[in-house]
Jmol script that loads the backbone (N, CA, C; Angstrom):
load data "model"
ATOM      1  N   UNK A   1     -58.888-162.007 -10.460  1.00  0.00           N
ATOM      2  CA  UNK A   1     -60.061-162.818 -10.622  1.00  0.00           C
ATOM      3  C   UNK A   1     -60.082-163.850  -9.502  1.00  0.00           C
ATOM      4  N   UNK A   2     -61.237-164.084  -8.963  1.00  0.00           N
ATOM      5  CA  UNK A   2     -61.426-165.074  -7.902  1.00  0.00           C
ATOM      6  C   UNK A   2     -62.486-166.061  -8.379  1.00  0.00           C
ATOM      7  N   UNK A   3     -62.038-167.270  -8.677  1.00  0.00           N
ATOM      8  CA  UNK A   3     -62.927-168.314  -9.184  1.00  0.00           C
ATOM      9  C   UNK A   3     -62.732-169.564  -8.334  1.00  0.00           C
ATOM     10  N   UNK A   4     -63.585-169.742  -7.348  1.00  0.00           N
ATOM     11  CA  UNK A   4     -63.449-170.897  -6.452  1.00  0.00           C
ATOM     12  C   UNK A   4     -62.171-170.828  -5.652  1.00  0.00           C
ATOM     13  N   UNK A   5     -61.282-171.801  -5.862  1.00  0.00           N
ATOM     14  CA  UNK A   5     -59.999-171.845  -5.151  1.00  0.00           C
ATOM     15  C   UNK A   5     -58.875-171.173  -5.919  1.00  0.00           C
ATOM     16  N   UNK A   6     -59.180-170.569  -7.060  1.00  0.00           N
ATOM     17  CA  UNK A   6     -58.162-169.930  -7.892  1.00  0.00           C
ATOM     18  C   UNK A   6     -58.289-168.417  -7.791  1.00  0.00           C
ATOM     19  N   UNK A   7     -57.199-167.761  -7.411  1.00  0.00           N
ATOM     20  CA  UNK A   7     -57.165-166.297  -7.323  1.00  0.00           C
ATOM     21  C   UNK A   7     -55.968-165.837  -8.148  1.00  0.00           C
ATOM     22  N   UNK A   8     -56.230-164.975  -9.131  1.00  0.00           N
ATOM     23  CA  UNK A   8     -55.157-164.492 -10.000  1.00  0.00           C
ATOM     24  C   UNK A   8     -55.193-162.975 -10.095  1.00  0.00           C
ATOM     25  N   UNK A   9     -54.079-162.396 -10.509  1.00  0.00           N
ATOM     26  CA  UNK A   9     -53.986-160.962 -10.753  1.00  0.00           C
ATOM     27  C   UNK A   9     -53.216-160.745 -12.040  1.00  0.00           C
ATOM     28  N   UNK A  10     -53.430-159.607 -12.640  1.00  0.00           N
ATOM     29  CA  UNK A  10     -52.741-159.327 -13.894  1.00  0.00           C
ATOM     30  C   UNK A  10     -51.674-158.257 -13.723  1.00  0.00           C
ATOM     31  N   UNK A  11     -50.584-158.455 -14.377  1.00  0.00           N
ATOM     32  CA  UNK A  11     -49.484-157.490 -14.462  1.00  0.00           C
ATOM     33  C   UNK A  11     -48.859-157.146 -13.112  1.00  0.00           C
ATOM     34  N   UNK A  12     -47.705-156.554 -13.178  1.00  0.00           N
ATOM     35  CA  UNK A  12     -46.946-156.189 -11.980  1.00  0.00           C
ATOM     36  C   UNK A  12     -47.652-155.107 -11.176  1.00  0.00           C
ATOM     37  N   UNK A  13     -48.311-154.193 -11.852  1.00  0.00           N
ATOM     38  CA  UNK A  13     -48.928-153.054 -11.162  1.00  0.00           C
ATOM     39  C   UNK A  13     -50.062-153.455 -10.229  1.00  0.00           C
ATOM     40  N   UNK A  14     -50.581-154.668 -10.346  1.00  0.00           N
ATOM     41  CA  UNK A  14     -51.665-155.109  -9.464  1.00  0.00           C
ATOM     42  C   UNK A  14     -51.184-156.001  -8.331  1.00  0.00           C
ATOM     43  N   UNK A  15     -49.884-156.201  -8.204  1.00  0.00           N
ATOM     44  CA  UNK A  15     -49.370-157.144  -7.208  1.00  0.00           C
ATOM     45  C   UNK A  15     -49.699-156.733  -5.781  1.00  0.00           C
ATOM     46  N   UNK A  16     -49.636-155.447  -5.474  1.00  0.00           N
ATOM     47  CA  UNK A  16     -49.979-154.998  -4.125  1.00  0.00           C
ATOM     48  C   UNK A  16     -51.463-155.207  -3.867  1.00  0.00           C
ATOM     49  N   UNK A  17     -52.308-154.865  -4.841  1.00  0.00           N
ATOM     50  CA  UNK A  17     -53.748-155.081  -4.685  1.00  0.00           C
ATOM     51  C   UNK A  17     -54.065-156.562  -4.502  1.00  0.00           C
ATOM     52  N   UNK A  18     -53.390-157.422  -5.267  1.00  0.00           N
ATOM     53  CA  UNK A  18     -53.607-158.858  -5.134  1.00  0.00           C
ATOM     54  C   UNK A  18     -53.194-159.327  -3.739  1.00  0.00           C
ATOM     55  N   UNK A  19     -52.051-158.871  -3.273  1.00  0.00           N
ATOM     56  CA  UNK A  19     -51.602-159.233  -1.931  1.00  0.00           C
ATOM     57  C   UNK A  19     -52.577-158.783  -0.858  1.00  0.00           C
ATOM     58  N   UNK A  20     -53.067-157.561  -0.975  1.00  0.00           N
ATOM     59  CA  UNK A  20     -54.039-157.055  -0.008  1.00  0.00           C
ATOM     60  C   UNK A  20     -55.346-157.838  -0.073  1.00  0.00           C
ATOM     61  N   UNK A  21     -55.755-158.196  -1.278  1.00  0.00           N
ATOM     62  CA  UNK A  21     -56.972-158.999  -1.428  1.00  0.00           C
ATOM     63  C   UNK A  21     -56.812-160.354  -0.746  1.00  0.00           C
ATOM     64  N   UNK A  22     -55.656-160.981  -0.948  1.00  0.00           N
ATOM     65  CA  UNK A  22     -55.399-162.272  -0.314  1.00  0.00           C
ATOM     66  C   UNK A  22     -55.406-162.153   1.210  1.00  0.00           C
ATOM     67  N   UNK A  23     -54.798-161.099   1.726  1.00  0.00           N
ATOM     68  CA  UNK A  23     -54.804-160.869   3.180  1.00  0.00           C
ATOM     69  C   UNK A  23     -56.231-160.718   3.669  1.00  0.00           C
ATOM     70  N   UNK A  24     -57.021-159.915   2.961  1.00  0.00           N
ATOM     71  CA  UNK A  24     -58.417-159.713   3.336  1.00  0.00           C
ATOM     72  C   UNK A  24     -59.185-161.023   3.306  1.00  0.00           C
ATOM     73  N   UNK A  25     -58.964-161.812   2.267  1.00  0.00           N
ATOM     74  CA  UNK A  25     -59.665-163.087   2.102  1.00  0.00           C
ATOM     75  C   UNK A  25     -59.273-164.092   3.186  1.00  0.00           C
ATOM     76  N   UNK A  26     -57.991-164.139   3.542  1.00  0.00           N
ATOM     77  CA  UNK A  26     -57.497-165.131   4.486  1.00  0.00           C
ATOM     78  C   UNK A  26     -57.539-164.684   5.946  1.00  0.00           C
ATOM     79  N   UNK A  27     -57.319-163.383   6.194  1.00  0.00           N
ATOM     80  CA  UNK A  27     -57.183-162.913   7.576  1.00  0.00           C
ATOM     81  C   UNK A  27     -58.205-161.853   7.978  1.00  0.00           C
ATOM     82  N   UNK A  28     -58.998-161.384   7.024  1.00  0.00           N
ATOM     83  CA  UNK A  28     -60.044-160.424   7.349  1.00  0.00           C
ATOM     84  C   UNK A  28     -59.717-158.996   6.944  1.00  0.00           C
ATOM     85  N   UNK A  29     -60.772-158.218   6.862  1.00  0.00           N
ATOM     86  CA  UNK A  29     -60.693-156.819   6.424  1.00  0.00           C
ATOM     87  C   UNK A  29     -59.837-155.967   7.367  1.00  0.00           C
ATOM     88  N   UNK A  30     -59.979-156.189   8.673  1.00  0.00           N
ATOM     89  CA  UNK A  30     -59.216-155.388   9.646  1.00  0.00           C
ATOM     90  C   UNK A  30     -57.711-155.601   9.484  1.00  0.00           C
ATOM     91  N   UNK A  31     -57.300-156.839   9.280  1.00  0.00           N
ATOM     92  CA  UNK A  31     -55.882-157.139   9.081  1.00  0.00           C
ATOM     93  C   UNK A  31     -55.383-156.505   7.793  1.00  0.00           C
ATOM     94  N   UNK A  32     -56.187-156.605   6.730  1.00  0.00           N
ATOM     95  CA  UNK A  32     -55.803-155.989   5.461  1.00  0.00           C
ATOM     96  C   UNK A  32     -55.634-154.479   5.619  1.00  0.00           C
ATOM     97  N   UNK A  33     -56.543-153.832   6.325  1.00  0.00           N
ATOM     98  CA  UNK A  33     -56.430-152.388   6.536  1.00  0.00           C
ATOM     99  C   UNK A  33     -55.202-152.037   7.369  1.00  0.00           C
ATOM    100  N   UNK A  34     -54.853-152.883   8.325  1.00  0.00           N
ATOM    101  CA  UNK A  34     -53.656-152.659   9.133  1.00  0.00           C
ATOM    102  C   UNK A  34     -52.392-152.737   8.269  1.00  0.00           C
ATOM    103  N   UNK A  35     -52.309-153.748   7.421  1.00  0.00           N
ATOM    104  CA  UNK A  35     -51.156-153.892   6.520  1.00  0.00           C
ATOM    105  C   UNK A  35     -51.105-152.716   5.553  1.00  0.00           C
ATOM    106  N   UNK A  36     -52.248-152.354   5.017  1.00  0.00           N
ATOM    107  CA  UNK A  36     -52.335-151.234   4.071  1.00  0.00           C
ATOM    108  C   UNK A  36     -51.812-149.944   4.708  1.00  0.00           C
ATOM    109  N   UNK A  37     -52.157-149.732   5.956  1.00  0.00           N
ATOM    110  CA  UNK A  37     -51.682-148.546   6.671  1.00  0.00           C
ATOM    111  C   UNK A  37     -50.174-148.626   6.909  1.00  0.00           C
ATOM    112  N   UNK A  38     -49.681-149.812   7.273  1.00  0.00           N
ATOM    113  CA  UNK A  38     -48.256-149.989   7.549  1.00  0.00           C
ATOM    114  C   UNK A  38     -47.389-149.768   6.314  1.00  0.00           C
ATOM    115  N   UNK A  39     -47.893-150.137   5.135  1.00  0.00           N
ATOM    116  CA  UNK A  39     -47.112-149.933   3.916  1.00  0.00           C
ATOM    117  C   UNK A  39     -47.442-148.600   3.254  1.00  0.00           C
ATOM    118  N   UNK A  40     -48.302-147.817   3.908  1.00  0.00           N
ATOM    119  CA  UNK A  40     -48.669-146.483   3.424  1.00  0.00           C
ATOM    120  C   UNK A  40     -49.199-146.535   1.989  1.00  0.00           C
ATOM    121  N   UNK A  41     -50.192-147.399   1.787  1.00  0.00           N
ATOM    122  CA  UNK A  41     -50.791-147.608   0.463  1.00  0.00           C
ATOM    123  C   UNK A  41     -52.160-146.942   0.437  1.00  0.00           C
ATOM    124  N   UNK A  42     -52.286-145.779  -0.218  1.00  0.00           N
ATOM    125  CA  UNK A  42     -53.520-144.988  -0.144  1.00  0.00           C
ATOM    126  C   UNK A  42     -54.604-145.383  -1.150  1.00  0.00           C
ATOM    127  N   UNK A  43     -54.328-146.324  -2.021  1.00  0.00           N
ATOM    128  CA  UNK A  43     -55.266-146.616  -3.109  1.00  0.00           C
ATOM    129  C   UNK A  43     -56.303-147.662  -2.714  1.00  0.00           C
ATOM    130  N   UNK A  44     -57.435-147.635  -3.397  1.00  0.00           N
ATOM    131  CA  UNK A  44     -58.500-148.611  -3.171  1.00  0.00           C
ATOM    132  C   UNK A  44     -58.490-149.644  -4.286  1.00  0.00           C
ATOM    133  N   UNK A  45     -58.754-150.895  -3.937  1.00  0.00           N
ATOM    134  CA  UNK A  45     -58.827-151.955  -4.936  1.00  0.00           C
ATOM    135  C   UNK A  45     -60.067-151.752  -5.807  1.00  0.00           C
ATOM    136  N   UNK A  46     -59.911-151.995  -7.084  1.00  0.00           N
ATOM    137  CA  UNK A  46     -61.021-151.873  -8.024  1.00  0.00           C
ATOM    138  C   UNK A  46     -61.001-153.060  -8.973  1.00  0.00           C
ATOM    139  N   UNK A  47     -62.161-153.453  -9.423  1.00  0.00           N
ATOM    140  CA  UNK A  47     -62.246-154.438 -10.476  1.00  0.00           C
ATOM    141  C   UNK A  47     -61.995-155.878 -10.077  1.00  0.00           C
ATOM    142  N   UNK A  48     -62.257-156.237  -8.808  1.00  0.00           N
ATOM    143  CA  UNK A  48     -62.138-157.635  -8.414  1.00  0.00           C
ATOM    144  C   UNK A  48     -63.305-158.383  -9.030  1.00  0.00           C
ATOM    145  N   UNK A  49     -63.002-159.399  -9.825  1.00  0.00           N
ATOM    146  CA  UNK A  49     -64.041-160.180 -10.495  1.00  0.00           C
ATOM    147  C   UNK A  49     -64.182-161.495  -9.750  1.00  0.00           C
ATOM    148  N   UNK A  50     -65.383-161.753  -9.237  1.00  0.00           N
ATOM    149  CA  UNK A  50     -65.656-163.028  -8.560  1.00  0.00           C
ATOM    150  C   UNK A  50     -66.579-163.847  -9.451  1.00  0.00           C
ATOM    151  N   UNK A  51     -66.148-165.050  -9.731  1.00  0.00           N
ATOM    152  CA  UNK A  51     -66.948-165.931 -10.594  1.00  0.00           C
ATOM    153  C   UNK A  51     -67.548-167.036  -9.766  1.00  0.00           C
TER     154      UNK A  51
END
end "model"
wireframe off; spacefill off
backbone 0.3
color backbone group
């Protein structure tokens, strides 16, 4: 969930998605895609809730 300055994620299984989201938010989509490729993470983020 992204609510103003607060960004949270649920459970251990979403930790990589949360990390990638933070990278995208702070450093941009291109950087996030580069990290995603480097860690060989083939999945797409789903269910990001912005309030």
